[in-house]
LUMBAFI-173303 format. One line per field, with one value per residue (C-alpha): residue in one letter; x, y, z; residue number from 1. Coordinates in steps of 0.1 Angstrom, whole numbers, padded with zeros to 4 digits. Example, Ala and Ser with C-alpha at 12.3 -4.5 7.8 and 13.67 -1.06 7.14 Angstrom:
<nodes>
res: A  S
c1: 0123  0137
c2: -0045  -0011
c3: 0078  0071
n: 1  2
</nodes>
This chain:
<nodes>
res: M  S  V  L  K  F  L  S  S  V  K  F  T  I  I  I  L  I  L  I  A  I  I  S  I  I  G  T  L  V  T  P  K  I  D  N  I  I  I  K  A  L  Q  L  D  I  I  Y  H  S  Y  L  F  R  V  L  L  A  L  F  C  L  N  L  C  L  C  S  V  K  N  I  K  S  L  S  H  L  F  D  V  T  D  K  V  V  D  K  T  E  L  D  N  H  S  F  Y  Q  K  N  E  L  N  K  G  D  M  D  S  K  M  L  Y  S  L  I  Q  Y  N  L  V  R  R  L  F  Y  R  L  K  F  S  N  E  E  K  S  L  Y  Y  F  E  K  G  L  I  S  R  L  G  P  I  I  T  H  A  S  I  I  I  I  I  I  G  G  I  V  V  G  F  T  G  F  K  E  H  R  N  I  P  V  G  E  V  I  S  V  P  N  A  D  F  K  A  K  V  E  D  F  R  I  E  F  Y  P  D  S  N  T  P  K  Q  Y  I  T  K  L  T  I  I  E  N  D  N  P  V  I  T  K  D  I  M  V  N  H  P  L  K  Y  K  G  I  K  F  F  Q  S  A  Y  G  V  I  N  T  I  G  V  E  L  S  K  E  I  A  D  G  S  K  S  I  I  G  E  Y  S  I  E  E  N  S  S  V  K  I  P  D  T  N  L  E  I  K  L  L  S  Y  V  P  D  F  V  M  D  D  S  G  H  V  S  S  R  S  S  Q  P  R  N  P  A  V  L  L  E  L  F  D  N  N  Q  S  K  G  K  A  W  K  F  L  K  Y  P  S  F  K  A  S  P  E  S  E  Y  I  I  E  F  V  S  I  F  P  S  K  Y  Y  T  R  L  Q  I  S  R  D  S  G  I  S  I  I  W  I  G  S  I  L  M  I  I  G  L  F  I  A  F  F  F  S  H  K  R  F  W  V  K  F  S  S  E  N  N  I  N  V  L  E  I  A  G  T  S  Y  K  N  R  S  G  F  E  K  E  S  D  L  I  L  R  L  L  Q  K
c1: 0291  0288  0275  0243  0236  0239  0218  0190  0192  0167  0195  0200  0162  0161  0191  0174  0140  0157  0176  0144  0126  0154  0154  0116  0118  0144  0121  0093  0114  0134  0111  0120  0119  0151  0179  0211  0240  0246  0209  0206  0237  0225  0190  0175  0149  0136  0145  0118  0132  0168  0193  0199  0162  0160  0192  0176  0144  0165  0184  0151  0137  0169  0166  0129  0138  0166  0144  0117  0141  0154  0118  0108  0138  0130  0093  0100  0099  0064  0051  0069  0053  0075  0080  0111  0091  0060  0071  0083  0077  0089  0057  0063  0090  0064  0052  0018  0014  -0013  -0015  -0048  -0064  -0096  -0126  -0134  -0114  -0133  -0127  -0101  -0078  -0101  -0130  -0108  -0095  -0131  -0139  -0108  -0116  -0151  -0141  -0109  -0116  -0153  -0159  -0126  -0116  -0082  -0067  -0051  -0017  0001  -0008  0012  -0012  0014  0023  -0013  0002  -0017  -0006  -0032  -0028  -0046  -0038  -0005  -0012  -0007  0031  0029  0013  0046  0061  0031  0033  0070  0063  0035  0058  0084  0057  0044  0079  0085  0052  0063  0096  0078  0056  0086  0104  0076  0047  0040  0013  0007  -0021  -0028  -0051  -0064  -0087  -0114  -0101  -0065  -0044  -0017  0011  0007  0038  0057  0033  0031  -0003  -0020  -0053  -0077  -0104  -0134  -0158  -0162  -0195  -0208  -0241  -0258  -0283  -0319  -0327  -0291  -0257  -0240  -0221  -0234  -0209  -0179  -0178  -0149  -0152  -0118  -0105  -0073  -0054  -0028  -0010  -0031  -0063  -0089  -0089  -0115  -0137  -0152  -0169  -0147  -0164  -0153  -0146  -0152  -0117  -0106  -0079  -0058  -0026  -0021  -0025  -0055  -0072  -0091  -0114  -0098  -0112  -0119  -0113  -0118  -0093  -0091  -0079  -0071  -0059  -0029  -0015  0023  0038  0071  0078  0095  0115  0086  0067  0043  0041  0044  0020  0037  0005  -0023  -0020  -0041  -0027  -0041  -0036  -0003  0010  0030  0031  0063  0063  0072  0105  0117  0132  0102  0079  0048  0036  0002  0010  -0025  -0060  -0083  -0119  -0127  -0094  -0089  -0058  -0058  -0035  -0008  -0006  -0024  -0044  -0078  -0110  -0142  -0164  -0163  -0178  -0154  -0162  -0126  -0105  -0068  -0039  -0003  0020  0057  0079  0109  0137  0162  0147  0156  0128  0123  0098  0062  0032  -0006  -0026  -0063  -0088  -0108  -0078  -0055  -0036  -0025  0012  0025  0044  0077  0106  0113  0108  0080  0045  0019  -0018  -0046  -0072  -0098  -0112  -0122  -0151  -0139  -0138  -0135  -0106  -0107  -0081  -0071  -0050  -0029  -0012  0004  0005  0018  0028  -0006  -0019  0013  0007  -0029  -0018  0008  -0019  -0043  -0016  -0007  -0043  -0044  -0010  -0020  -0053  -0037  -0010  -0034  -0065  -0050  -0028  -0008  -0018  -0004  -0015  0002  -0022  -0010  -0029  -0013  -0026  -0013  -0028  -0059  -0063  -0064  -0039  -0043  -0013  -0019  0010  0008  0023  0008  0026  0005  -0025  -0012  -0041  -0067  -0047  -0048  -0086  -0089  -0068  -0089  -0120  -0105  -0098  -0133  -0148  -0127  -0137  -0174
c2: -0091  -0054  -0039  -0025  -0058  -0076  -0050  -0055  -0093  -0117  -0133  -0100  -0097  -0132  -0124  -0092  -0109  -0137  -0111  -0091  -0124  -0133  -0098  -0099  -0133  -0118  -0088  -0112  -0132  -0104  -0082  -0047  -0061  -0080  -0061  -0070  -0047  -0065  -0065  -0028  -0020  -0039  -0024  -0059  -0049  -0023  -0041  -0025  0009  -0001  0012  -0023  -0029  0005  -0002  -0035  -0017  0009  -0018  -0036  -0003  0002  -0033  -0027  0006  -0009  -0038  -0014  0007  -0024  -0036  -0002  -0002  -0037  -0027  0007  -0008  -0021  0014  0027  0009  0015  -0002  -0020  -0035  -0045  -0050  -0086  -0107  -0139  -0143  -0180  -0172  -0162  -0186  -0188  -0190  -0202  -0199  -0205  -0202  -0183  -0194  -0159  -0156  -0125  -0105  -0078  -0067  -0037  -0060  -0083  -0054  -0043  -0078  -0079  -0045  -0055  -0089  -0080  -0044  -0044  -0079  -0088  -0053  -0052  -0020  -0015  -0001  -0003  -0010  -0013  -0011  -0020  -0053  -0058  -0062  -0052  -0052  -0055  -0056  -0054  -0056  -0037  -0022  -0056  -0052  -0023  -0044  -0056  -0021  -0006  -0033  -0027  0011  0004  -0016  0012  0037  0015  0012  0049  0055  0031  0049  0082  0068  0054  0087  0112  0091  0081  0065  0066  0063  0088  0085  0120  0131  0157  0192  0183  0199  0178  0187  0169  0151  0165  0194  0231  0229  0214  0195  0198  0173  0195  0166  0129  0110  0075  0068  0035  0014  0018  -0003  -0016  -0010  -0018  0012  0024  0051  0069  0106  0129  0167  0178  0213  0221  0250  0269  0300  0298  0302  0275  0267  0239  0219  0186  0155  0125  0091  0056  0058  0095  0111  0147  0156  0187  0195  0159  0145  0124  0119  0086  0076  0044  0035  0049  0041  0051  0072  0061  0088  0082  0102  0093  0108  0109  0112  0108  0087  0105  0092  0088  0065  0092  0106  0140  0145  0159  0163  0147  0142  0129  0104  0090  0054  0046  0081  0096  0127  0145  0158  0195  0205  0169  0143  0120  0106  0084  0062  0045  0012  -0004  0002  -0027  -0018  -0052  -0068  -0105  -0127  -0164  -0191  -0184  -0147  -0134  -0102  -0096  -0078  -0097  -0069  -0033  -0020  -0005  -0031  -0037  -0010  -0014  0003  -0007  0022  0026  0052  0068  0088  0105  0083  0052  0028  0025  -0003  -0009  -0023  -0028  -0003  -0007  0020  0001  -0012  0018  0001  -0027  -0031  -0031  0001  0003  -0001  0035  0063  0075  0062  0062  0057  0052  0077  0085  0076  0104  0100  0082  0100  0089  0094  0091  0071  0087  0073  0102  0094  0109  0088  0112  0083  0065  0084  0074  0037  0039  0053  0025  -0001  0012  0011  -0024  -0036  -0018  -0033  -0069  -0065  -0054  -0081  -0110  -0100  -0085  -0102  -0085  -0101  -0092  -0103  -0098  -0103  -0105  -0109  -0122  -0137  -0168  -0181  -0159  -0175  -0153  -0164  -0153  -0155  -0149  -0147  -0138  -0138  -0136  -0125  -0148  -0171  -0190  -0215  -0186  -0169  -0200  -0202  -0166  -0170  -0200  -0178  -0151  -0175  -0189  -0154  -0145  -0176  -0170
c3: -0219  -0214  -0182  -0198  -0215  -0182  -0163  -0189  -0190  -0176  -0156  -0137  -0132  -0116  -0093  -0081  -0075  -0055  -0033  -0027  -0018  0007  0022  0026  0044  0068  0073  0083  0107  0124  0145  0158  0194  0189  0205  0187  0177  0144  0135  0143  0123  0092  0097  0096  0122  0098  0066  0044  0053  0050  0025  0012  0004  -0013  -0034  -0046  -0056  -0074  -0093  -0101  -0115  -0136  -0150  -0160  -0176  -0196  -0207  -0217  -0238  -0255  -0262  -0276  -0300  -0312  -0318  -0335  -0370  -0364  -0360  -0391  -0420  -0451  -0485  -0472  -0444  -0463  -0499  -0497  -0528  -0510  -0490  -0485  -0460  -0434  -0407  -0424  -0461  -0485  -0523  -0540  -0574  -0574  -0594  -0606  -0637  -0649  -0617  -0620  -0592  -0583  -0576  -0556  -0536  -0528  -0517  -0494  -0480  -0471  -0455  -0438  -0428  -0421  -0409  -0391  -0381  -0398  -0410  -0444  -0435  -0468  -0505  -0537  -0566  -0592  -0575  -0561  -0527  -0496  -0459  -0431  -0394  -0361  -0324  -0327  -0293  -0277  -0283  -0258  -0230  -0215  -0217  -0200  -0173  -0168  -0165  -0140  -0117  -0118  -0109  -0080  -0066  -0069  -0050  -0023  -0020  -0017  0010  0028  0028  0034  0048  0084  0104  0142  0167  0194  0225  0230  0258  0252  0253  0247  0219  0202  0179  0145  0135  0104  0102  0111  0127  0158  0164  0193  0203  0210  0219  0217  0218  0212  0195  0205  0187  0200  0231  0231  0246  0213  0200  0166  0158  0174  0166  0174  0169  0158  0152  0132  0147  0126  0139  0170  0150  0143  0106  0102  0125  0115  0130  0123  0121  0110  0072  0073  0080  0081  0056  0059  0040  0030  0066  0074  0108  0110  0139  0151  0185  0219  0255  0291  0310  0347  0370  0407  0436  0457  0489  0493  0528  0544  0574  0603  0633  0658  0634  0623  0588  0572  0543  0513  0492  0472  0434  0406  0381  0349  0340  0322  0331  0359  0381  0391  0427  0428  0445  0447  0425  0430  0405  0409  0380  0377  0360  0362  0375  0384  0394  0411  0421  0422  0421  0411  0425  0399  0409  0378  0385  0369  0375  0383  0370  0356  0388  0415  0442  0452  0433  0433  0416  0408  0417  0412  0429  0412  0428  0404  0377  0397  0407  0444  0441  0431  0449  0447  0467  0477  0482  0508  0527  0532  0559  0536  0540  0505  0502  0485  0508  0512  0537  0514  0518  0489  0496  0472  0484  0457  0422  0398  0374  0343  0310  0274  0251  0214  0195  0162  0134  0120  0087  0056  0024  -0002  -0025  -0025  -0055  -0074  -0064  -0076  -0110  -0112  -0103  -0129  -0155  -0145  -0151  -0184  -0194  -0184  -0201  -0234  -0231  -0225  -0245  -0276  -0302  -0330  -0363  -0397  -0432  -0466  -0495  -0530  -0563  -0595  -0627  -0643  -0676  -0670  -0636  -0606  -0579  -0543  -0519  -0482  -0457  -0421  -0387  -0352  -0321  -0300  -0303  -0333  -0334  -0334  -0361  -0384  -0379  -0388  -0419  -0431  -0425  -0446  -0474  -0474  -0474  -0505  -0523  -0520
n: 1  2  3  4  5  6  7  8  9  10  11  12  13  14  15  16  17  18  19  20  21  22  23  24  25  26  27  28  29  30  31  32  33  34  35  36  37  38  39  40  41  42  43  44  45  46  47  48  49  50  51  52  53  54  55  56  57  58  59  60  61  62  63  64  65  66  67  68  69  70  71  72  73  74  75  76  77  78  79  80  81  82  83  84  85  86  87  88  89  90  91  92  93  94  95  96  97  98  99  100  101  102  103  104  105  106  107  108  109  110  111  112  113  114  115  116  117  118  119  120  121  122  123  124  125  126  127  128  129  130  131  132  133  134  135  136  137  138  139  140  141  142  143  144  145  146  147  148  149  150  151  152  153  154  155  156  157  158  159  160  161  162  163  164  165  166  167  168  169  170  171  172  173  174  175  176  177  178  179  180  181  182  183  184  185  186  187  188  189  190  191  192  193  194  195  196  197  198  199  200  201  202  203  204  205  206  207  208  209  210  211  212  213  214  215  216  217  218  219  220  221  222  223  224  225  226  227  228  229  230  231  232  233  234  235  236  237  238  239  240  241  242  243  244  245  246  247  248  249  250  251  252  253  254  255  256  257  258  259  260  261  262  263  264  265  266  267  268  269  270  271  272  273  274  275  276  277  278  279  280  281  282  283  284  285  286  287  288  289  290  291  292  293  294  295  296  297  298  299  300  301  302  303  304  305  306  307  308  309  310  311  312  313  314  315  316  317  318  319  320  321  322  323  324  325  326  327  328  329  330  331  332  333  334  335  336  337  338  339  340  341  342  343  344  345  346  347  348  349  350  351  352  353  354  355  356  357  358  359  360  361  362  363  364  365  366  367  368  369  370  371  372  373  374  375  376  377  378  379  380  381  382  383  384  385  386  387  388  389  390  391  392  393  394  395  396  397  398  399  400  401  402  403  404  405  406  407  408  409  410  411  412  413  414  415  416  417  418  419  420  421  422  423  424  425  426  427  428  429  430  431  432  433  434  435  436  437  438
</nodes>
């Protein structure tokens, strides 16, 4: 078996599909959180972006291409109707064949042809593709396009895979929490984006949000290019990158005081600093860094040690702070605004106190994405629908009709084949015969 023959075989198709299925199962079971050298080396944690998965897709595309070429070659004679193809006197060799004597002995071949043309062409929508007047042989067909259904479907799968590969190489998707007034660098782009404003619209007489609206400005070469209000299902698109309104949240900012304990038990204040939740602040002229891990407006701890908030009001505000020195953690502890003397400081010469709460402010959560290959995938999907529709709802049917005269009796021979729907084809051939015998 030659290499090309094997690559275009159904056996190779089944092997590739089984391997793709196995790889997909592995990709479902192995998560990116698993930290293993072998898994990382084999790219099993990012299996759908791995070279192995892409090679399998490339082989599958190659298989489909070779199969399509083979099918096109085998179908080429159907689109080139010639005497050699049609002029077959041995009509009884076809899968369907009927020979009947007609009761219209005085009807010549021209009248019979007119009757055939009316019934086959006008009533059953066949097309006369070939005729031989000398032999009174006529060739009709319809539904030839159905032979292209599998080829179009194969091509659509290839296009969809190509679109997926384009998305994998050039596309991305990420979410950003952006406070009002902040400018961000857009990934894989030569421009920036600034959140000018964010507001929430509520339903009348209700605290239920109706719409989240972000006013976003695109900045290119330090100049504003476009400003637009982004809402849910109303993104901003610029140079192939889309900005979607995803969600929103509240940024809690607190004030802390950092001091250093000295020998006599007193403390030397280093300074006060503001920190946003889930962020940190570096202390100037030192190797120190303070990180705000969590903010709880109404602190409560259950018997199991689980911390939660009884309400959204700052009745008993507390923060979980962590101190770093030379990027090494020196400990973390809960600090309370109303109990500054609470002894829960990290075991260090440095003392951190929770001293203030700043007014909360909203941030907008935007989804930033590029999906360059989505249009290709849409084209492939539309072609697949067309290909499947043609393959399932059309059938290639062919008829050979021959007239002859024996002892002044007109003889009608009908032969035909159908690519699919054999039972329907036989019913149609019986109908044709009844129409001609009227």
